[in-house]
C-alpha positions in Angstrom: 0.0 0.0 0.0 1.4 3.4 -1.0 1.7 5.8 1.9 -0.2 9.1 1.4 2.1 12.0 0.7 0.4 15.1 2.1 3.4 17.3 1.0 1.8 17.4 -2.4 -0.7 19.8 -0.9 0.7 23.2 0.1 -0.5 25.2 3.1 -3.5 27.3 2.0 -4.7 28.9 5.2 -8.3 30.0 5.8 -10.6 31.1 3.0 -14.1 32.0 2.0 -16.5 31.0 -0.8 -17.7 33.0 -3.7 -21.4 32.7 -4.6 -22.9 34.2 -7.7 -25.0 37.3 -7.0 -28.6 36.5 -6.3 -29.8 39.6 -8.2 -28.2 41.6 -11.0 -28.9 45.2 -11.8 -28.2 44.5 -15.5 -27.2 41.5 -17.7 -23.6 42.7 -17.9 -23.3 44.4 -14.5 -20.0 44.0 -12.8 -20.0 42.3 -9.4 -18.8 44.9 -6.9 -17.3 42.2 -4.7 -15.0 41.0 -7.5 -14.1 44.6 -8.4 -13.1 45.3 -4.8 -10.9 42.1 -4.7 -9.2 43.1 -8.0 -8.5 46.6 -6.6 -7.5 45.8 -3.0 -6.7 42.1 -2.8 -8.2 39.6 -0.3 -9.1 41.2 3.1 -8.1 39.1 6.1 -8.4 35.7 4.6 -5.9 33.7 2.4 -7.9 32.4 -0.6 -11.2 32.4 -2.4 -12.9 29.2 -3.3 -15.3 29.0 -6.3 -16.8 26.6 -8.7 -15.5 26.3 -12.3 -19.0 26.9 -13.7 -19.3 30.2 -12.0 -16.4 31.6 -14.1 -18.6 31.1 -17.2 -21.4 33.1 -15.7 -19.1 35.7 -14.1 -16.1 36.2 -16.4 -14.3 38.6 -14.0 -14.1 35.7 -11.6 -11.4 34.2 -13.8 -9.4 37.4 -13.6 -9.7 37.3 -9.8 -8.5 33.6 -9.9 -5.4 34.6 -11.9 -4.5 37.5 -9.6 -5.4 36.2 -6.1 -5.0 32.8 -4.4 -7.9 30.5 -5.3 -9.2 27.0 -4.8 -11.4 25.3 -7.4 -14.3 23.3 -6.1 -16.3 21.4 -8.7 -19.8 20.2 -8.2 -20.8 19.2 -11.7 -18.9 16.0 -12.6 -21.2 13.4 -10.9 -18.3 11.0 -10.2 -20.5 8.1 -9.1 -22.8 8.0 -12.1 -22.4 4.4 -13.3 -22.3 4.0 -17.1 -22.2 7.8 -17.8 -19.0 9.4 -18.9 -17.9 12.7 -17.4 -18.5 15.8 -19.5 -15.3 16.1 -21.7 -15.9 19.8 -22.5 -16.3 20.6 -18.9 -13.1 18.6 -18.1 -11.2 20.7 -20.6 -12.5 23.9 -19.2 -11.6 22.7 -15.7 -8.1 21.9 -16.9 -7.7 25.4 -18.3 -8.9 26.9 -15.1 -6.5 24.9 -13.0 -3.7 26.1 -15.2 -4.7 29.8 -15.1 -5.6 30.0 -11.4 -2.8 27.7 -10.3 -5.2 26.1 -7.8 -3.1 23.8 -5.7 -5.8 21.2 -5.8 -9.3 20.5 -7.2 -12.2 19.4 -5.0 -15.2 17.3 -6.0 -18.0 15.4 -4.2 -18.2 11.6 -3.7 -21.7 11.5 -5.1 -23.7 11.4 -8.2 -26.4 13.6 -9.7 -26.5 12.6 -13.4 -28.5 9.6 -14.6 -29.6 8.4 -18.1 -32.1 11.0 -19.2 -31.7 13.6 -16.5 -29.9 15.3 -13.6 -31.1 15.5 -10.0 -29.4 18.9 -9.6 -28.5 17.7 -6.1 -25.8 15.5 -4.5 -27.0 12.0 -3.7 -25.3 8.7 -2.8 -28.2 6.3 -2.2 -26.1 3.2 -2.4 -22.6 2.2 -1.4 -22.4 -0.7 -3.9 -19.0 -1.8 -5.2 -20.0 -0.7 -8.7 -20.5 2.8 -7.5 -17.2 2.8 -5.7 -15.4 1.5 -8.8 -17.0 4.3 -10.9 -16.0 7.0 -8.5 -12.4 5.7 -8.4 -12.1 5.4 -12.2 -13.5 8.9 -12.7 -11.3 10.4 -10.0 -8.2 8.9 -11.6 -9.3 10.2 -15.0 -10.0 13.7 -13.5 -6.5 13.9 -12.0 -4.9 12.8 -15.2 -6.8 15.2 -17.4 -6.4 18.2 -15.1 -2.8 17.3 -14.0 -3.9 18.6 -10.6 -4.1 16.9 -7.2 -7.6 16.0 -6.1 -9.5 16.1 -2.8 -12.8 14.2 -2.5 -15.6 15.5 -0.3 -18.2 13.7 1.7 -21.7 14.6 0.5 -24.8 14.7 2.7 -26.8 11.4 2.7 -30.4 11.8 3.6 -31.4 8.3 2.7 -29.9 4.9 1.6 -31.2 2.0 -0.3 -31.0 -1.5 1.3 -31.3 -3.4 -2.0 -27.8 -4.8 -1.7 -25.3 -5.7 1.0 -23.1 -2.6 1.6 -20.0 -1.7 3.5 -20.2 1.1 6.0 -20.1 4.6 4.7 -16.7 5.3 6.4 -15.2 2.2 4.7 -16.7 3.2 1.4 -15.3 6.8 1.5 -11.9 5.6 2.9 -11.6 3.0 0.1 -12.5 5.4 -2.6 -10.2 8.1 -1.4 -7.3 5.7 -0.9 -7.7 3.9 -4.2 -7.9 7.1 -6.2 -4.8 8.5 -4.5 -6.7 11.6 -3.5 -6.9 13.7 -0.4 -10.0 14.1 1.7 -12.2 17.1 2.2 -14.4 16.9 5.3 -17.6 18.9 5.1 -18.6 19.1 8.8 -22.2 20.2 8.1 -22.7 17.3 5.7 -21.2 14.8 8.1 -23.5 16.0 10.9 -26.5 15.9 8.6 -25.7 12.4 7.4 -25.2 11.1 11.0 -28.5 12.4 12.1 -30.5 11.2 9.0 -29.1 7.7 9.1 -28.8 7.2 12.8 -25.0 7.1 13.1 -23.1 7.9 16.2 -21.3 11.0 15.0 -18.0 10.3 16.8 -17.8 6.8 15.5 -18.8 8.0 12.0 -16.1 10.6 12.1 -13.4 8.2 13.2 -14.3 5.9 10.3 -13.4 8.6 7.7 -10.0 8.9 6.1 -8.7 11.5 8.5 -5.1 10.6 7.7 -5.7 12.1 4.3 -7.7 15.1 5.5 -6.5 18.2 3.5 -9.4 20.6 3.7 -12.3 21.3 6.1 -15.6 23.0 5.2 -17.6 24.5 8.1 -20.4 27.0 8.2 -20.3 27.2 12.0 -16.7 27.5 13.1 -17.4 28.5 16.7 -19.8 25.5 17.1 -17.1 23.2 15.6 -14.2 24.8 17.6 -13.3 21.7 19.7 -13.7 19.5 16.7 -11.4 21.6 14.6 -8.7 21.5 17.3 -9.0 17.7 17.4 -8.7 17.4 13.6 -5.7 19.7 13.5 -4.0 17.5 16.0 -4.4 14.2 14.0 -4.7 15.3 10.4 -2.5 17.0 7.7 -5.1 19.8 7.3 -4.0 22.5 4.8 -7.1 24.6 4.4 -10.2 25.6 6.3 -13.0 27.0 4.1 -15.7 29.0 5.8 -18.9 28.3 3.9 -19.9 31.9 3.9 -20.4 34.1 0.8 -17.6 36.7 0.6 -20.2 39.3 -0.5 -21.9 38.9 2.9 -18.8 38.8 5.0 -16.2 41.1 3.3 -16.9 43.9 5.8 -17.5 41.7 8.9 -15.5 43.3 11.7 -15.3 39.9 13.5 -14.0 38.0 10.5 -10.4 39.1 11.0 -10.5 38.0 14.6 -12.0 34.6 13.7 -9.5 33.8 11.1 -6.6 34.8 13.4 -8.1 32.5 16.1 -8.4 29.6 13.7 -4.8 30.0 12.7 -3.7 30.0 16.3 -5.7 26.9 16.9 -3.7 25.1 14.2 0.0 24.9 14.8 1.6 27.0 12.0 4.5 24.6 11.3 2.8 21.3 12.0 3.7 18.6 9.5 1.9 15.3 9.2 3.5 12.3 11.0 6.6 14.3 11.9 7.4 15.0 8.2 10.5 17.2 7.8 9.8 20.8 6.7 10.3 21.5 3.0 14.0 21.9 2.1 15.4 25.4 1.7 15.1 26.8 -1.8 17.9 25.6 -4.1 20.1 28.7 -4.7 22.8 26.9 -6.7 24.1 28.7 -9.8 21.8 28.2 -12.8 23.1 27.0 -16.1 22.8 29.6 -18.9 19.4 29.1 -20.6 17.9 27.1 -17.8 14.1 27.1 -17.9 12.5 28.5 -14.8 8.9 28.4 -13.7 6.9 29.8 -10.7 7.1 27.3 -7.8 3.8 25.4 -7.3 3.4 26.5 -3.6 3.8 30.2 -4.4 0.6 32.3 -4.6 0.3 36.1 -5.0 -2.3 38.7 -4.1 -2.6 41.9 -6.2 -3.5 45.2 -4.6 -3.9 48.7 -6.0 -0.2 49.6 -6.0 1.6 46.4 -5.0 1.4 42.6 -4.9 2.4 40.1 -2.2 4.2 36.8 -3.0 3.6 34.1 -0.4 5.1 30.6 -0.3 2.7 28.4 1.7 5.3 25.8 2.5 8.1 28.0 3.7 6.1 30.8 5.1 7.8 33.4 2.9 6.0 36.6 2.3 7.4 39.4 0.1 5.9 42.7 -1.1 6.7 44.2 -4.5 5.8 47.1 -6.6 2.9 46.4 -9.0 5.1 47.5 -12.0 7.1 44.3 -11.5 4.1 42.0 -12.1 4.8 41.5 -15.8 8.2 40.0 -14.9 6.5 37.5 -12.5 3.9 36.6 -15.2 6.7 35.8 -17.5 7.5 32.7 -15.4 4.0 31.3 -15.3 5.3 29.1 -18.1 8.9 27.9 -18.4 11.2 30.6 -19.5 14.9 31.5 -19.1 16.3 34.5 -17.2 17.8 35.6 -20.5 14.4 35.8 -22.1 13.1 37.9 -19.2 15.9 40.4 -19.8 14.7 40.7 -23.4 11.2 41.9 -22.3 10.4 45.5 -23.3 11.6 48.0 -20.7 13.5 45.6 -18.5 17.0 46.9 -19.5 18.1 50.4 -20.5 15.3 52.0 -18.5 15.1 54.0 -15.3 13.7 50.9 -13.5 16.6 48.6 -14.7 18.0 48.3 -11.2 14.7 47.3 -9.6 14.0 44.8 -12.4 17.4 43.1 -11.9 16.9 43.1 -8.1 13.5 41.5 -8.5 14.8 38.7 -10.8 17.6 38.1 -8.3 15.0 37.8 -5.5 12.9 35.3 -7.5 15.9 33.0 -7.8 17.5 33.5 -4.4 14.2 32.9 -2.5 13.3 29.9 -4.7 10.1 31.6 -6.0 11.0 30.3 -9.4 12.8 27.0 -9.9 14.3 25.0 -12.7 11.7 23.1 -14.7 13.8 20.0 -14.5 13.8 20.0 -10.7 10.4 21.6 -10.1 7.2 20.0 -9.1 5.5 21.5 -12.0 2.1 19.8 -12.4 2.7 18.8 -16.0 6.0 17.0 -15.1 4.9 15.8 -11.7 1.7 14.1 -13.0 1.7 14.1 -16.8 -1.4 13.8 -18.7 -2.1 10.4 -20.3 -1.8 12.1 -23.6 1.8 13.0 -22.9 2.8 10.1 -20.7 5.0 8.4 -23.4 6.0 11.7 -25.1 8.4 13.1 -22.5 10.9 14.3 -25.1 8.1 15.9 -27.2 6.7 17.5 -24.1 10.0 19.1 -23.3 10.2 20.5 -26.8 6.6 21.7 -26.7 7.0 23.5 -23.4 10.4 24.9 -24.3 9.0 26.5 -27.5 5.6 27.5 -26.1 5.0 31.3 -26.0 3.3 33.2 -23.2 1.2 36.4 -22.9 4.3 38.5 -22.5 6.5 36.9 -25.2 8.1 39.8 -27.1 7.9 39.9 -30.9 9.5 42.5 -33.2 7.6 44.1 -36.0 8.2 43.1 -39.6 9.9 46.4 -40.3 12.3 46.0 -37.4 13.1 42.4 -38.3 13.9 43.3 -41.9 16.2 46.1 -40.8 18.0 43.7 -38.5 18.4 41.1 -41.2 19.7 43.6 -43.7 22.3 44.6 -41.2 23.1 41.0 -40.5 23.4 40.1 -44.2 26.1 42.8 -44.6 28.3 40.8 -42.2 27.1 37.2 -42.7 25.5 36.1 -46.0 22.1 34.5 -45.8 22.4 30.7 -46.4 21.4 29.7 -50.0 17.9 28.3 -50.6 19.5 25.9 -53.1 21.4 22.7 -52.5 23.3 21.0 -55.3 25.5 17.9 -55.8 27.4 19.4 -58.7 29.9 16.5 -58.9 27.2 13.8 -59.2 25.6 12.6 -62.4 22.7 14.9 -63.3 19.5 14.0 -65.2 17.3 16.8 -66.4 13.6 16.4 -66.0 11.0 17.3 -68.5 9.9 20.9 -68.5 6.6 20.8 -66.6 5.4 24.0 -68.3 5.6 22.3 -71.7 3.5 19.3 -70.7 0.3 18.9 -72.8 -2.6 20.7 -71.0 -4.9 17.7 -71.1 -2.6 15.9 -68.6 -4.1 17.9 -65.7 -6.9 19.9 -67.3 -9.7 17.5 -66.5 -9.1 17.6 -62.7 -10.1 20.5 -60.5 -8.7 21.3 -57.1 -11.9 20.3 -55.4 -11.9 17.0 -57.3 -8.4 16.3 -55.9 -9.3 17.3 -52.4 -12.4 15.0 -52.4 -10.6 12.1 -54.2 -7.4 12.0 -52.1 -6.9 8.8 -50.2 -4.0 6.9 -48.7 -2.9 4.0 -50.8 -0.9 1.0 -49.6 -1.3 -1.3 -52.6 0.0 -0.6 -56.1 -0.5 -2.2 -59.5 3.2 -2.3 -60.4 2.7 0.1 -63.3 5.8 2.3 -63.7 5.7 6.0 -63.1 6.3 8.0 -66.3 9.0 10.7 -66.6 6.2 13.2 -67.1 4.5 12.2 -63.9 7.8 12.3 -62.0 8.5 15.8 -63.4 5.1 17.1 -62.5 5.2 15.7 -59.0 8.5 17.2 -58.2 7.9 20.6 -59.8 4.4 21.3 -58.4 5.3 20.1 -55.0 8.9 21.2 -54.4 9.8 23.2 -57.5 10.3 27.0 -57.8 7.4 28.8 -59.5 8.8 32.3 -59.0 11.8 34.2 -57.5 11.8 37.6 -55.8 14.8 39.6 -54.7 15.0 40.4 -51.0 16.8 43.0 -49.0 19.6 40.6 -48.0 21.2 40.4 -51.4 19.6 37.1 -52.3 16.2 35.8 -53.5 13.1 34.4 -52.0 11.9 31.3 -53.7 8.2 30.9 -54.2 6.6 27.5 -54.4 3.0 26.1 -54.4 3.1 25.7 -50.6 3.8 28.4 -48.0 7.1 28.5 -46.2 8.0 30.2 -42.9 9.9 33.4 -43.7 10.1 32.3 -47.4 13.2 30.4 -46.3 12.2 27.1 -48.0 14.1 25.0 -45.5 12.9 21.7 -46.9 15.0 19.5 -49.2 13.7 16.4 -50.9 15.4 13.1 -52.0 13.8 10.8 -54.6 14.0 7.1 -54.1 13.2 5.6 -57.5 12.1 2.0 -57.8 9.9 1.8 -60.8 10.1 4.9 -63.1 10.5 4.7 -66.9 13.9 5.7 -68.2 15.5 6.0 -64.7 17.7 3.5 -62.9 16.6 2.3 -59.5 18.5 4.3 -56.9 18.7 7.3 -54.6 18.6 10.8 -56.0 18.6 14.4 -54.8 16.1 16.8 -56.4 17.9 20.0 -57.6 15.4 22.8 -57.2 17.8 25.2 -59.1 18.0 23.0 -62.2 14.7 21.0 -62.0 16.5 17.7 -62.3 17.8 14.7 -60.3 21.4 14.2 -59.0 22.3 10.6 -58.6 23.5 9.6 -55.2 23.5 5.8 -55.3 22.5 3.1 -57.8 21.9 0.5 -55.1 18.5 -1.1 -55.4 16.3 0.7 -52.8 13.9 -2.2 -52.6 16.5 -4.1 -50.5 16.3 -1.6 -47.6 13.5 0.9 -48.0 10.8 -1.0 -46.1 13.2 -1.6 -43.2 14.1 2.0 -43.1 10.4 2.9 -43.2 9.7 1.1 -39.9 9.1 -2.3 -41.5 6.2 -1.2 -43.7 6.2 -3.8 -46.5 4.1 -1.8 -49.0 6.7 1.0 -49.2 9.0 -1.1 -51.5 6.1 -1.7 -53.8 5.7 2.0 -54.6 7.1 3.4 -57.8 8.9 6.1 -56.0 9.2 7.6 -52.5 10.4 11.1 -51.6 12.3 11.8 -48.3 11.8 15.3 -46.8 14.5 16.9 -44.7 15.1 20.4 -43.3 18.2 22.6 -43.7 18.5 24.0 -40.2 20.9 26.8 -41.2 18.3 28.4 -43.4 16.0 28.8 -40.4 18.5 29.5 -37.7 20.1 32.4 -39.7 16.9 34.4 -39.5 15.1 33.0 -36.4 17.4 32.8 -33.4 15.1 30.8 -31.2 14.0 27.2 -30.8 10.4 27.8 -31.9 11.6 28.0 -35.5 11.8 24.2 -35.6 8.0 24.3 -35.5 8.2 26.2 -38.8 10.2 23.4 -40.4 7.7 20.9 -39.3 4.9 23.0 -40.7 6.7 23.4 -44.0 7.0 19.6 -44.3 3.3 19.2 -43.6 2.3 21.8 -46.2 4.4 20.2 -48.9 3.1 16.7 -48.0 -0.5 17.8 -48.6 0.5 19.5 -51.9 2.2 16.2 -52.9 -0.9 14.2 -52.2 -3.1 16.6 -54.2 -0.8 16.6 -57.2 -0.5 12.8 -57.1 -4.3 12.5 -56.9 -4.7 14.8 -59.9 -2.4 12.5 -61.8 -4.6 9.5 -60.9 -1.8 8.0 -58.8 -2.0 6.4 -55.4 -0.1 8.1 -52.6 0.8 7.9 -48.9 2.7 9.8 -46.2 4.5 8.3 -43.3 6.7 9.4 -40.4 7.4 5.9 -39.2 11.0 6.1 -40.2 14.3 4.9 -39.0 16.0 8.2 -39.3 19.5 7.0 -38.9 19.2 4.6 -41.8 18.1 7.4 -44.1 20.9 9.7 -42.7 23.5 7.0 -43.5 22.1 6.4 -47.0 21.9 10.1 -47.7 25.1 11.0 -46.0 23.4 13.6 -43.8 24.5 15.2 -40.5 21.3 14.8 -38.4 22.0 18.1 -36.6 22.4 20.0 -39.8 19.7 18.3 -41.9 17.2 16.1 -40.0 14.9 13.7 -41.7 11.2 14.4 -41.2 8.9 12.4 -43.3 8.4 10.3 -46.5 5.8 10.5 -49.3 5.2 7.6 -51.6 3.4 7.2 -55.0 2.5 4.4 -57.4 0.1 3.4 -60.1 
């Protein structure tokens, strides 16, 4: 049995709930409570708890959630509904809210409301059958995976129970569900009292049967009534939050609220850790490697006021106050970024505030407010989505090249001026690659091909007729078909001079920055008038340069991931990317996405041209890159292999 790790849940403190206003002056009226929080921050208490659905009806609530500490508490997923899948769109929305609000955990009830054909609009748990428990556990695990956020499960009030099947006790049921799902427990004291009265339980026995060793959050609407009980729970459980079930709109000006919250915090030892757990380690202040990606630590929350904001680390007790003008720098590290990228933000350097900016960045690192992605407990790395669970390398690339709200971009005019200056010192890499010393075979001029070859096929015809083919007749490809395929997919249709002393090549597909990074190699196996072998397509001369006469049929299927039909194609075309063409202009990693996009555009164009020629075609990325690199003599860091297009009769 895996021991419960309460350290995944940071200290949150004492908070209040947000309820939608009962009456609105107008359809788009702004809730004054939210306006006050946005202007002044949270008074007295530490966080605001709200339901994800409320952010749909009150959009400013999302803004509050982004700027102030918040806990998300769902009540719409109906975890126990047997045979009914959770609402996928709602799950996606909840995931986005978790990311934007940085809620340290998500809460949901152990109950069900949805059934085939309707919704009770109320929490019920009429039976404790094993099938219901299994459904709750399965949905809870899926919820954690899809939101990448720790989960706490809450006891719902039970006013009746069905005796149609043998059941375990409710405490055993809840404990089993919470433990099997790896979740924390949220104890709603009012619900527990209601359940005990309605079903005739002894309240103390009922309470002891619940998973108090996993108790993370407590809900109470009567804290003074529950005072002794709170003290007992604090002594035996890893409680991280106490939510007063009061609407903030009714209590924001309550003079006694500040006193009550202070008393609750005194009741709970500030530095108590469950089962003698050691306090969190001091922030790692070791020197960072240049370019290290940093992200805001999970346990750090911040509250924004009218002229300043406060950073608080719930685990270490750190509390720092900063000028509001520094908030954009903090927002920069909501997603992984390097310190170097922060220095490139507008106005950070070469401004009157340069000193305060640099001091703030130093404080973020020295206090451990931001930490290296590789060593952080970032929710995506700590608990990856099923979607990415086997894509760790791809996830690193995606996160490293993902842009944020504050990512700086230069204007087209500024970029062109910079490139012209750069070209005067370092020539732009050529858009042509040639093997001048290799045998060259000129292809037919595609512009002189008889019009009837393609005239009967429209673009829409090709779009609708395009299909993937994996069986071919063995009929050879004609020289005309080969010429048309290469020219209308990868050939140059126009050239325009640019300001860098070179030319932009224009093709039938778009290319990032008009750089035309893609190169293509033809593997011919059944083409009239051509020897079987490996060729490079010369864009400059519209012809093929012979690289090898070895029969490709002996190795092409193995190089294509063992796909047997590849060797039956008349020809296949290997797409690569010349990295230098992109890196000369774009000095950031995101440019690799452009190369991938270019290959995709060209691949679709190839399929449409092949379809217009009444040829079968396919595309695959299931390649053994190293085999193609060896055959083509490529340096994989200079010209990586991306995909393969095939064609046949």
